[in-house]
Structures are given as structure tokens and as C-alpha cells.
Backbone as a ProteinNet text record, in pm:
[ID]
protein_1_A
[PRIMARY]
MGFWLPRIVSAKSLKRTVSFSETTVVPKGHFAVYVGEVEKKRFVVPISFLKHPSFQILLSQAEEEYGFNHPMGALTIPCSEEAFLDLTSSLHSS
[TERTIARY]
7995	8044.5	7919.2	7936.7	7805.7	7835.4	7757	7703.7	7703.5	7754.4	7713.3	7682.1	7542.6	7451.5	7403.2	7457.7	7453.6	7367.8	7252.1	7136.7	6988	6916.3	6777.9	6642.2	6637.5	6499.6	6360	6293.9	6172.5	6159.5	6250	6255.2	6136.4	6083.9	5932.9	5875.3	5787	5702	5781.2	5872.4	5956.7	6036.2	6037.3	6102.5	6222.8	6328.1	6410.1	6421.6	6327.2	6350.7	6397.2	6353.6	6409.1	6455.5	6644.9	6724.1	6826.8	6830.5	6919.9	7071.7	7145.4	7277.2	7361.4	7441.5	7584.7	7658.9	7653.4	7786.5	7772.9	7879.6	7840.9	7842.8	7821.5	7776.4	7626.7	7571.5	7472.8	7453.6	7381.7	7368.5	7296.4	7352.2	7300.2	7125.5	7051.6	6905.2	6816.4	6943.8	6897.7	6917.5	6889.7	6970.2	6920.9	7055.4	7023	6949.2	6895.1	6813.3	6851.7	6835.7	6835.5	6685.3	6634.3	6507.8	6514	6417.7	6427.9	6373	6327.5	6281.3	6399.9	6432.5	6569.3	6682	6702.7	6800.2	6787.5	6907.8	6870.4	6919.4	6822.8	6897	6872.6	6984.4	7061.4	6979.6	6879.4	6833.8	6830.7	6867.7	6873.1	6732.3	6713.1	6586.2	6583.1	6529.1	6477.6	6424	6538.8	6497.2	6302.2	6292.8	6130.1	6057.2	6089.3	6017.4	5992.1	6036.1	6035.6	5942.3	5857.3	5766.3	5593.9	5615.8	5517.6	5437	5329.8	5296.4	5346.5	5284.3	5333.2	5448.3	5561.3	5680.5	5734.8	5688.6	5702	5620.7	5558.4	5464.7	5626.7	5686.3	5784.6	5857.8	5897.2	6032.7	6000.4	5855.1	5821.4	5799	5774.5	5797.5	5939.3	6019	6216	6241.5	6200	6229.6	6173.1	6073.8	6005.9	6114.5	6148.6	6211.4	6353.5	6429.7	6567.1	6594.6	6535.1	6564.8	6681.2	6749.7	6843.4	6958.1	6966.5	7043.4	7051.4	7081	7046.1	7175.8	7118.1	7229.8	7341.5	7275.7	7367	7459.6	7413.6	7504.6	7424	7334.5	7244	7076.5	7007.9	6894.6	6785	6731.9	6713.4	6534.8	6489	6299.7	6265.7	6217.3	6167.4	6042.6	6061.6	5941.4	5990.5	5911.3	5950.5	5962.4	6088.4	6137.3	6002.1	5895.3	5833.1	5728.9	5697.1	5590.9	5650.1	5793.6	5893.9	5900	5911.6	5858.8	5710.8	5630.3	5519.4	5485.6	5530.6	5514.5	5565.4	5671.8	5774.4	5711.6	5682.2	5638.8	5437	5436.2	5295	5320.4	5435.9	5448.9	5530.8	5604.4	5675.1	5502.3	5393.4	5279.5	5206.7	5242.9	5098.5	5256.4
7396.6	7272.8	7217.1	7081.6	6984.5	6859.3	6774.8	6618.2	6520	6434.7	6322.4	6211.2	6177.3	6051.2	5966.7	5881.2	5797.3	5709.2	5801.2	5784.5	5844.1	5862.1	5885	5774.9	5751.1	5647	5683.4	5693.4	5763.9	5895.4	5933	6097.3	6185.4	6093.5	6198.1	6194.8	6080.6	6070.3	6164.3	6141.8	6223.9	6352.7	6361.6	6479.3	6532.6	6426.7	6441.6	6488.8	6446.6	6474.8	6355.3	6230.9	6121.2	6011.8	5978.9	5951.7	5819.9	5749.6	5626.2	5637.7	5620.3	5636.7	5555.8	5503.4	5398	5495	5637	5700.4	5768.9	5783.1	5840.4	5984.9	6076.1	6164.1	6247.6	6288.5	6328	6487.6	6537.2	6658.6	6750.7	6908	6939.1	6951.4	6912.3	6915.9	6769.9	6725.8	6536.1	6487.3	6351.5	6273.5	6114.9	5996.5	5882.9	5754.6	5689	5564.5	5414.2	5302.2	5203.3	5158.1	5100.4	5063.4	4918.6	4797	4719.1	4608.2	4470.1	4372.1	4267.9	4230.8	4124.7	4243.1	4229	4375.3	4463.2	4538.2	4678.9	4786.9	4889.5	5029	5129.5	5243.6	5370.5	5466	5532.3	5640.5	5760.6	5902.5	5976	6101.3	6122.4	6218.8	6311.1	6456.2	6549.4	6542.2	6634.7	6643.2	6667.8	6785.1	6786.5	6661.9	6603.7	6401.1	6385.7	6429.5	6410.7	6443	6560.2	6623.3	6526.8	6455.6	6451.8	6303.7	6291.9	6179.7	5979.9	6017	5916	5828.7	5966.7	5898.7	5894.6	5957.8	5912.8	5772.7	5707.9	5588.9	5490.2	5517.3	5450.3	5433.4	5571.7	5549.4	5493.5	5470.6	5391.7	5266.3	5213.5	5069.9	5052.7	5112.5	5125.9	5107.8	5166	5155.8	5037.4	4980.1	4824.6	4753.7	4749.3	4669.7	4644.3	4787.5	4761	4826.5	4936.1	4966.6	5074.8	5122.5	5210.8	5111.8	5018.3	4908.5	4848.6	4965.6	4943.8	4864.9	4721.9	4679.8	4716.9	4822.3	4898.5	5031.6	5025.8	5158.6	5277.4	5243.7	5393.3	5369.2	5428.2	5438.8	5336.6	5198.8	5134.5	5138.1	5122.2	5140.9	4999.7	4951.5	4789.1	4817.7	4869.9	4816.8	4792	4781.2	4726.1	4866.7	4854.5	4963.6	5020.7	4940.5	4986.1	5086.6	5047.4	5122.6	5260.5	5218.6	5360.3	5452.7	5423.5	5465.3	5554.4	5494.4	5552.1	5610.8	5627.7	5702.1	5832.7	5814.6	5940.5	6001.9	5969.7	6042.3	6087.6	6042	6122.6	6208.3	6213.5	6327.7	6447.7	6461.9	6538.5	6609.6	6510.3	6593.7	6705.8	6641.9	6718.1	6809
-1228.2	-1209.2	-1201.6	-1247.7	-1271.1	-1255.6	-1236.8	-1195.2	-1304.6	-1280.8	-1387.6	-1351.9	-1439.5	-1438.1	-1582.5	-1546.6	-1642.5	-1720	-1709.6	-1752.9	-1656	-1768.2	-1668.7	-1688.8	-1607.6	-1613.6	-1637	-1745.7	-1776.9	-1785.9	-1839.7	-1865	-1877.5	-1984.9	-2020.4	-1885.5	-1857.2	-1733.9	-1556.8	-1553.9	-1460.2	-1464.9	-1558.3	-1634.3	-1558.7	-1526	-1503.8	-1342.7	-1303.4	-1152.2	-1061.7	-1080.5	-1077.9	-1120.2	-1068.7	-1169.1	-1098.9	-1188	-1165.8	-1205.2	-1068	-1078	-1003	-1068.9	-997.9	-936.4	-961.9	-912.6	-797.4	-695.8	-558.9	-532.3	-688.4	-677.1	-612.3	-545.5	-493.2	-495.8	-604.1	-606.2	-501.4	-475.4	-353.9	-403.3	-303.5	-276	-317.2	-341.3	-308.4	-240	-223.6	-178.2	-228.9	-190.9	-293.2	-210.6	-291.1	-184.2	-285.7	-206.1	-307.7	-269.2	-434.8	-411.9	-511.6	-469.4	-536.8	-400.9	-477.7	-370	-383.5	-483.6	-468.3	-518.5	-654.2	-708.9	-683.9	-602.4	-555.5	-670.2	-689.5	-772.3	-695.3	-725.7	-643.3	-728.4	-682.7	-748.8	-654.7	-732.9	-666.3	-677.1	-562.2	-592	-467.6	-552.1	-469.5	-316.7	-227.3	-80.9	-52.6	-162	-151.5	-105.4	-154.1	-156.2	-23.6	69	205.3	265.2	223.8	290.6	250.6	145.1	97.7	168.4	174.4	318.7	231	115.2	26.9	48.9	50.5	67.4	218.3	290.4	392.2	462.4	403.6	429.2	334.3	269.3	258.1	358.9	386	465.3	603.3	655	777	767.9	656	582.4	566.2	507.1	511.7	690	775.3	889.4	1000.4	926.1	987.3	953.2	826.9	772.9	805.2	779.3	800.8	946.9	991.5	1155.2	1080.4	1096.6	1113.4	1010.1	1028.3	931.4	818.5	755.9	616.1	544.2	463.1	383.3	296.6	250.2	95.1	169.7	325.8	363.8	365.2	277.9	271.5	278.2	292.1	312.5	183.3	187.1	118.1	171.9	17.1	51.7	-11	72	38.8	-27.9	-197.9	-263.1	-391.6	-478	-611.6	-702.2	-770	-880.8	-949.6	-966.2	-1017.9	-997.2	-892	-725.5	-691.4	-723.4	-676.4	-743.7	-908.8	-990.2	-1023.5	-1007.4	-1005.7	-914.1	-806.3	-671.8	-736.1	-747.9	-738.5	-847.2	-992.9	-1092.5	-1050.5	-932.8	-872.6	-819.3	-763.7	-602.5	-756.2	-833.3	-908.4	-1003.9	-1032.8	-1103.3	-992.4	-883.3	-777.4	-707.9
[MASK]
++++++++++++++++++++++++++++++++++++++++++++++++++++++++++++++++++++++++++++++++++++++++++++++

């Protein structure tokens, strides 16, 4: 059994670790987040990112911004899509 993702964002730099998805399917070992300052995009990322200090800083910012009331109904991270992709790319390479 597989899952369907419409496209992979920056597949070469991210090596298919972080993906953009408009579907509700989240594979085992991953979680969905919404990222963006104005327009929010949904990304599916590995759970292993949760242990990285840089990602934890983003989670703290999300807590300060939204508390436990996330407008998209799921975890929303208040940063630009570009900054998020840069961070996740560096987490993948470490």
C-alpha cells in the first residue's frame, strides 16, 4: 500500500524528505504542517525533525503566535516557505 503526493518540492536539494501535499494522507513516521506568512501551504515532514533544535525554535514561534488554536486546523508554522525549505534542507543534510 502506498500514498500519493501531487509533487515534490525541490526534490534534488531535499532528497524527497519534505513534500508539498494537498491530500489528507500522511504516511507513517511523518506529520503535516502548514507554512507561510500569508498563503499557507501544507508540507509533510519526517517526525525525526522534531528532535532538532532549529525545528524546535519554529515550534516555539508557532506556540507564541497561535497557542493551541491553529487557524488551519493543524500545526501552522509562522515563517516564509523559503525559510522553511532552507531549514528542512539543512536538517536533512545533517
